[in-house]
Structure formats: structure tokens, C-alpha cells
N, C-alpha and C positions, 0 to 999 in steps of 0.2 A: 261685368261688375255693376252692381246697382250704384247709380250716381249718389255720391255723398262726399262730404268734406273729409279732410284728413282728421279733423277734430272728432267728427262723428265716428269715423272708423276707430280712432283711438279709444273712444268710449265703449264701443261694442266688441272690440277685439280682446280676447282673453290672452293678454301678452304672456302671462305666466305659462299658459299651456303651450304657446308657440315656442317660448324659450326652452321649455322642457323637451319638446319635440326635437329642437336643434341639438340639445345636449345628448339626448338618447341616440340620435343619428350619428353624432360625432364620437360617441363611445366606441363605435365599431369601424371607424375610418380615420385616416389621417387628413381627410378633406375638411373643408370649412364651409359652413352655410351661414348666410346672413339674409335678413329681411329688412328692407328699407321702404319707408312710406314717404312719398314726396308731396309737397304742397302743389297747388295748381300752378301750372306754367304753360306758356305757349312754346311750341317747338316739338321736335322729334323725341318721342319717348325713349326709343332705343339709344339715341345719342346721349340723352340725359342719364339713362341707366348706366351707360359706359362711364360717364363722369362720376357717378355715385360709386361705381365699381372701383375706380381709382382712388376716390376720396376715402373710401373705407379700407383701403389697403388690400383689397381682394387679390391683386396680382402679386402680392408679396409672400404667398405661401410657398414653402419649399418645393412642393411638387406641382405648383401651378394648378391646384385642384380646388379652388374656391368657387362657390356658386352663390349668386345673388338673385333673390326674388325681389323685384322692384315694383312697387305698387303706386299708382297715381289714381286714387279713388275719385277725385273730382272730374277726371277725364274718362273714367270707366276703363282704364287701361292698366296693363302690367307687362313686365318683361322679365325673362329669365336669362341670366348670363352665366355661362360657365367658362372658366379660364381655359387656356390652351391645353393643359394637361388632361383635364376631364373631357373637354370637347373632342379631342382627338380619339378618345376611347369610345364615346357614346354616339357621336354624330347628331345631326339635326332631328332625326326621328325621335330620339329620346326627349329632347326639349319640347317637341310638339306634343308628346304624350303627357308630360308634366303640365304643359299649358292647358291641355284639354281637361285634365283633372281639376286644376284650379278654376277654370272657367265654369265647369259644371256646378261646383260648389258656390262660386261667387254669384252666379245668376240667381241662386236661391237665397242669397244674403248670408250664406254660411261661411263667413270669412275665416274664423278660427279653424273650423273643420277643414276648409279648403287648404289653408296654409299647412296645417298638421299633415294632411294627406300628401300634399306636394313635397313637404320636407322629408317625409318617410320614403317616398319614391326616390328622391335625390340621394338620401342617406344610404338606401339599399344599393343603389348603383355605385356610389362612391366606395362603399365597403367592398364591392366586387373587385374594383380596379385599384383601390388604394386602402387596403385593410389597415386597421390600427396597429401600431407598433407596441401596443400594451403600455406599460409604464413609461417607456421611452417617448411615447407620443405626447406632444404638448398642444394645448389649445392655442392656436396662433392668432385668432381673432375673437373679439367679444361675441357673445351669443344673444345679446339684447336686441330688441326690435329698434331699428334706427328711425326716428321721426325727425326728418331734416328740418 
């Protein structure tokens, strides 16, 4: 990820496009996807991503199928966390695949495109294991990009 501040990422990120990608993905799955952008901090990115996961209520989905894409632009880092329900189905290899997709876009400064591509990968896999229940399916979490 190209080094930049959270403010700079907010300016260059097409949030509407990211939110639309989340909504499209969630139309075909009961799973939930969130994107969170953190300010600069010292410490472990994975641990802080876990705190954000809990803060955002990601573990409160009925099927434990929430996925968080956690960005720390100032540290050129990100983490992808899937709750127990989805992680048991896809394993670490899938998260590595999503990570590689994000990395390839982020290295070029294509943040919106990277997030949209990553969200589509996650959405497709969630739909395979947790298909939408149609009208009975409800959106359990907000779709907006969380800027802490």
C-alpha cells in the first residue's frame, strides 16, 4: 500500500463505489462485509483489526459470517478478518488470495479498484457457503466505509 494518511485515502477513495460493491455482494449472501480505515497507531495491526472487528459488531451476525477489510494507510498495512463461520469454510488459503488481490491493486495506488475486487471475491465465496435467504435475509450491519 502506498504510504498515505487516512485523510488522503479518504479523499482518493470512491466510497460510493465501495459501498455499492458491498451492497451488490450482500444481495447474494447472508454474510456481511465491512471496510474500516484506521488512523496511525503503534502496535500490532492484526490485534487492532480484531478490536475493530468487535467494535463494529462483526461477530454478532447470525451465522458468524462477517468479513472485515481493515486498512492502515499510514503504515502501508491491511488485514482481512473473517468470523468463525466463514473461516471454517474457506480456510487461510482464501484469505491469502484476497490479500494478494488487494496488494496488487494497492501497490499501484488503485485503492477503490482493489477494494471493489476484494469485496467481489469475498462476496462470491460468502454466496457459495451462505446464500441469501431472499426477502427473509436482512442487512445485519451498515455498509458504509468506517473511518475510525
